[in-house]
C-alpha positions as CSV (number, residue, x, y, z in Angstrom):
1,M,-5.1,-17.8,-40.6
2,S,-3.3,-15.0,-39.5
3,G,-4.3,-12.9,-36.7
4,T,-3.4,-9.6,-35.0
5,R,-0.5,-10.1,-32.7
6,R,-1.5,-9.2,-29.1
7,L,1.1,-7.2,-27.1
8,P,1.8,-7.5,-23.3
9,P,-0.5,-4.8,-21.8
10,T,1.3,-1.4,-20.8
11,P,1.3,-1.4,-16.9
12,A,0.2,1.9,-15.4
13,A,-1.2,3.0,-11.8
14,G,-3.2,5.5,-10.4
15,G,-5.7,6.4,-7.5
16,V,-9.2,7.3,-6.3
17,V,-8.1,10.4,-4.4
18,W,-10.6,11.4,-1.6
19,R,-10.8,14.1,0.8
20,Q,-13.6,14.9,3.7
21,N,-15.2,18.4,3.9
22,P,-18.3,19.8,5.3
23,L,-20.2,18.9,2.4
24,G,-18.9,15.1,2.8
25,Q,-16.5,12.6,1.3
26,Q,-15.4,13.8,-2.3
27,V,-13.2,12.1,-5.0
28,A,-11.0,13.9,-7.7
29,L,-11.4,13.7,-11.2
30,V,-9.0,15.2,-13.9
31,H,-9.9,16.7,-17.3
32,R,-7.4,16.0,-20.1
33,P,-7.3,18.5,-22.9
34,R,-5.9,16.1,-25.2
35,Y,-8.9,13.7,-25.0
36,D,-11.4,16.0,-23.6
37,D,-12.4,13.5,-21.2
38,W,-12.8,13.3,-17.3
39,T,-11.1,10.4,-15.7
40,L,-9.2,9.3,-12.7
41,P,-5.4,10.5,-12.3
42,K,-3.2,7.5,-13.4
43,G,-0.1,7.1,-15.8
44,K,2.3,4.7,-17.2
45,L,5.0,3.2,-15.1
46,D,8.5,4.3,-15.5
47,T,11.3,1.4,-16.1
48,A,11.3,-0.9,-13.1
49,E,9.1,1.4,-11.1
50,P,7.2,-0.2,-8.4
51,A,3.3,0.1,-9.5
52,M,2.1,2.0,-6.2
53,L,5.0,4.2,-6.1
54,A,4.0,5.1,-9.7
55,A,0.3,5.9,-8.6
56,V,1.7,8.1,-5.8
57,R,3.9,9.9,-8.4
58,E,1.2,10.3,-11.0
59,V,-1.3,11.5,-8.5
60,R,1.1,14.3,-7.3
61,E,1.8,15.0,-11.1
62,E,-1.7,15.2,-12.2
63,L,-3.5,16.6,-9.1
64,G,-0.9,18.3,-7.1
65,S,-1.8,16.2,-4.2
66,E,0.3,14.8,-1.4
67,V,-1.5,11.7,-0.4
68,V,-1.7,8.7,2.2
69,V,-2.1,5.3,0.5
70,G,-4.7,3.2,1.8
71,R,-6.4,-0.2,0.4
72,R,-5.5,-1.6,-2.9
73,L,-8.5,-1.2,-5.4
74,T,-9.2,-3.3,-8.4
75,T,-7.1,-3.7,-11.5
76,V,-8.7,-2.9,-14.8
77,E,-7.4,-3.7,-18.4
78,Y,-8.8,-1.9,-21.5
79,P,-7.8,-1.8,-25.2
80,I,-5.6,1.3,-26.5
81,G,-4.9,0.3,-30.0
82,L,-4.5,-2.4,-32.4
83,G,-3.3,-5.6,-30.5
84,A,-2.5,-3.3,-27.6
85,A,-3.9,-2.7,-24.2
86,K,-3.3,-0.9,-20.8
87,R,-3.4,-2.6,-17.4
88,V,-4.0,-0.1,-14.5
89,S,-3.7,-0.8,-10.8
90,Y,-5.4,1.6,-8.3
91,W,-5.3,2.3,-4.8
92,S,-7.4,4.4,-2.4
93,M,-5.3,7.6,-1.5
94,R,-6.4,10.2,1.3
95,H,-5.6,13.8,0.0
96,L,-3.5,15.5,2.6
97,R,-2.3,18.8,0.9
98,G,-1.3,20.1,-2.4
99,Q,-3.1,22.5,-5.2
100,H,-3.5,21.6,-8.9
101,E,-1.4,23.5,-11.5
102,P,-2.8,23.6,-14.8
103,S,-0.8,21.8,-17.6
104,N,-1.1,20.8,-21.2
105,E,-1.8,17.0,-19.6
106,V,-4.2,18.0,-17.0
107,D,-5.9,21.6,-17.4
108,E,-8.7,21.2,-14.9
109,I,-9.7,19.1,-11.9
110,C,-12.9,18.7,-9.9
111,W,-13.8,17.3,-6.6
112,L,-17.3,15.5,-6.3
113,T,-19.4,13.2,-4.4
114,V,-19.1,9.5,-5.6
115,A,-22.4,9.8,-7.2
116,E,-21.5,13.0,-8.7
117,A,-18.1,11.4,-10.0
118,A,-19.9,8.4,-11.4
119,K,-21.8,10.7,-13.8
120,R,-19.2,13.0,-14.7
121,L,-16.6,10.2,-15.5
122,T,-16.2,9.5,-19.3
123,Y,-15.4,6.0,-19.2
124,P,-17.4,3.0,-18.0
125,V,-14.3,1.4,-16.8
126,D,-13.3,4.1,-14.4
127,R,-16.8,3.7,-13.0
128,V,-15.9,0.1,-12.2
129,V,-12.9,1.5,-10.1
130,L,-14.8,3.8,-8.5
131,S,-17.5,1.5,-7.6
132,D,-14.7,-0.8,-6.0
133,F,-13.5,2.2,-3.9
134,A,-17.3,3.2,-2.6
135,R,-18.1,-0.5,-1.4
136,L,-16.0,0.0,1.6
137,P,-15.2,2.9,4.4
138,A,-12.4,5.0,2.9
139,E,-11.4,6.6,6.4
140,T,-9.7,3.6,8.0
141,S,-6.6,2.8,10.3
142,T,-4.0,0.7,8.5
143,L,-1.7,-1.8,10.2
144,L,1.5,-2.9,8.3
145,L,2.8,-6.2,9.0
146,L,6.5,-6.6,7.6
147,R,8.3,-9.7,7.7
148,H,12.0,-9.0,8.3
149,A,14.3,-8.9,5.2
150,K,16.8,-11.7,4.6
151,A,19.3,-12.2,7.2
152,G,21.3,-15.3,5.9
153,R,20.9,-18.8,7.2
154,R,20.6,-19.5,11.1
155,S,22.9,-22.2,10.7
156,D,25.8,-20.0,9.4
157,F,25.4,-17.4,12.2
158,R,27.4,-18.1,15.6
159,G,26.1,-16.6,18.7
160,D,22.7,-15.8,20.1
161,D,20.1,-15.8,17.2
162,R,18.4,-12.6,18.5
163,Q,21.5,-10.8,17.2
164,R,21.5,-12.1,13.6
165,P,21.9,-9.2,11.0
166,L,20.4,-8.7,7.7
167,D,22.7,-9.8,4.6
168,K,23.6,-8.0,1.7
169,I,20.1,-8.8,0.0
170,G,18.6,-8.0,3.2
171,R,19.8,-4.5,3.5
172,R,18.6,-3.8,-0.2
173,Q,15.2,-5.0,0.7
174,A,15.1,-2.8,3.7
175,R,15.9,0.2,1.8
176,D,13.1,-0.5,-0.7
177,A,10.8,-1.0,2.0
178,G,11.6,2.3,3.5
179,A,10.4,4.0,0.3
180,F,7.5,1.9,-0.1
181,L,6.0,2.0,3.4
182,S,6.6,5.6,3.6
183,C,3.7,6.1,1.1
184,F,1.1,5.0,3.7
185,A,2.6,7.9,5.9
186,P,3.1,5.5,9.2
187,E,3.1,7.4,12.5
188,R,4.4,4.6,14.6
189,I,7.3,1.9,13.8
190,I,7.3,-1.1,16.1
191,A,10.0,-4.0,15.7
192,A,10.3,-7.2,17.5
193,D,13.3,-7.8,19.8
194,R,15.5,-9.1,17.0
195,V,18.3,-7.1,15.5
196,R,17.3,-8.2,11.9
197,C,13.7,-7.0,12.6
198,Q,14.9,-3.4,13.7
199,Q,17.6,-3.2,10.9
200,T,14.7,-3.9,8.4
201,V,12.8,-0.8,9.5
202,S,15.8,1.3,10.1
203,P,15.7,3.0,6.8
204,L,12.0,3.9,7.1
205,A,12.6,5.3,10.7
206,D,15.5,7.5,9.2
207,R,13.4,8.7,6.3
208,L,10.4,9.7,8.6
209,S,12.6,10.8,11.7
210,L,10.5,8.2,13.6
211,P,12.0,6.2,16.6
212,I,11.9,2.6,16.4
213,E,10.0,0.8,19.3
214,V,10.6,-2.5,20.6
215,G,7.5,-5.0,21.0
216,P,8.7,-8.3,22.4
217,E,5.5,-9.8,22.0
218,F,5.7,-9.8,18.2
219,S,8.6,-12.2,18.0
220,D,8.0,-15.8,16.8
221,E,8.8,-17.2,20.4
222,A,6.6,-14.9,22.2
223,C,3.5,-15.2,19.6
224,L,3.7,-18.9,19.7
225,A,4.1,-18.9,23.5
226,D,1.1,-16.4,23.9
227,P,-0.6,-15.5,20.5
228,D,-3.2,-13.5,22.4
229,A,-0.9,-10.8,23.6
230,A,0.4,-10.1,20.0
231,V,-3.3,-9.8,18.6
232,K,-4.4,-7.8,21.5
233,S,-1.4,-5.4,20.8
234,A,-2.2,-5.3,17.2
235,I,-5.9,-4.4,17.7
236,R,-5.0,-1.7,20.1
237,L,-2.6,0.0,17.7
238,A,-5.4,-0.4,14.9
239,E,-7.9,1.5,17.3
240,Q,-5.6,4.6,17.2
241,N,-7.0,5.4,13.8
242,A,-3.5,5.8,12.6
243,T,-0.8,4.0,10.5
244,T,1.5,1.7,12.1
245,V,4.3,-0.5,11.0
246,V,5.0,-3.6,12.9
247,C,8.2,-5.7,11.9
248,S,8.0,-9.2,12.9
249,Q,8.8,-12.8,11.9
250,G,7.6,-15.6,9.7
251,K,5.7,-17.7,12.2
252,A,4.2,-14.7,14.2
253,I,2.7,-13.1,11.1
254,P,0.3,-15.8,9.8
255,L,-0.6,-16.4,13.6
256,M,-1.5,-13.0,14.0
257,M,-3.4,-12.9,10.5
258,A,-5.5,-15.9,11.3
259,D,-6.5,-14.7,14.8
260,L,-7.3,-11.1,13.1
261,D,-10.1,-12.8,11.2
262,T,-8.8,-11.6,8.0
263,G,-10.4,-14.8,6.4
264,L,-7.4,-16.2,5.3
265,S,-6.2,-19.7,6.2
266,S,-2.7,-20.0,5.3
267,P,-1.4,-16.4,4.5
268,Q,1.9,-16.1,2.7
269,S,4.7,-14.3,4.5
270,R,8.0,-14.4,2.6
271,K,10.8,-12.5,3.9
272,G,10.6,-8.5,3.1
273,S,6.9,-8.9,2.5
274,V,4.1,-6.7,3.7
275,W,0.6,-7.4,4.8
276,A,-1.3,-3.9,4.7
277,L,-4.5,-4.5,6.9
278,S,-7.3,-1.8,6.7
279,F,-9.4,-1.7,10.0
280,W,-12.8,-0.1,10.5
281,R,-14.4,-0.1,13.8
282,G,-12.0,-2.6,15.2
283,S,-12.4,-5.3,12.2
284,V,-10.2,-5.9,9.3
285,I,-12.2,-4.9,6.2
286,A,-9.3,-5.3,3.6
287,A,-5.9,-7.3,3.4
288,D,-3.5,-6.7,0.9
289,Y,-0.2,-8.7,0.3
290,Y,2.7,-7.2,-1.2
291,P,5.4,-10.2,-1.6
292,H,8.4,-7.4,-1.8
293,P,7.9,-3.7,-1.8
294,G,10.7,-3.2,-4.5
295,T,8.8,-4.9,-6.9
């Protein structure tokens, strides 16, 4: 008996874009004249485009919004034709600025409360995403724990290991991280006192014209000797209600994750990876892992 061949789902990405005004928190919906529907801004990934960068691009194209990325939301999948489906990844995004310009793709947008938006949305699957957005506070501070990129083997480097630089792959990872991390609009960049940590955040610092601050407490050795110092520093950074990047090492990051009550007993921390921690009232309410920002 033959059946319909199922194709791999088409990857897409989008955002629940929110703003705060005197009327309270509002989220943005877009109207597509081709389908005469109200939906969340989203679109297909370009070839080899990272999903989060695609989400930011699509939001800018459909809403005209420049945004700050927050926590990762649910991923949904739905049919789009015979044997075909679309899989859409979503993020919470805070609207910074920008104005919508009507187009053939999106002719109208509206800003509504979550309750109003749930009624206006055309598709039940969009209400699933909106519900996931609404279950946690949106106005959080973000701490990005970045493990340094690849720096070759320690045994191949002669000299003080603190001076070991990134290798060719590591330099590419650092460039990818610069584009990725800038979507979170960090206001501070801190690196452990290791050359490879500072080189990993150098492209980001250049992109944002921010200085690289040195945080000795975030090195492996310092964190193993006094993990409380690193955790207290991380919490102080989170309490500033801003976004901070901390570039650290493979032993320090899991230690900090455990002590920050993320609920993860053995968190991954591969080279070049990022943990995006969302804080609200001094506690971690979401922990999103990105194995490599360039994917």
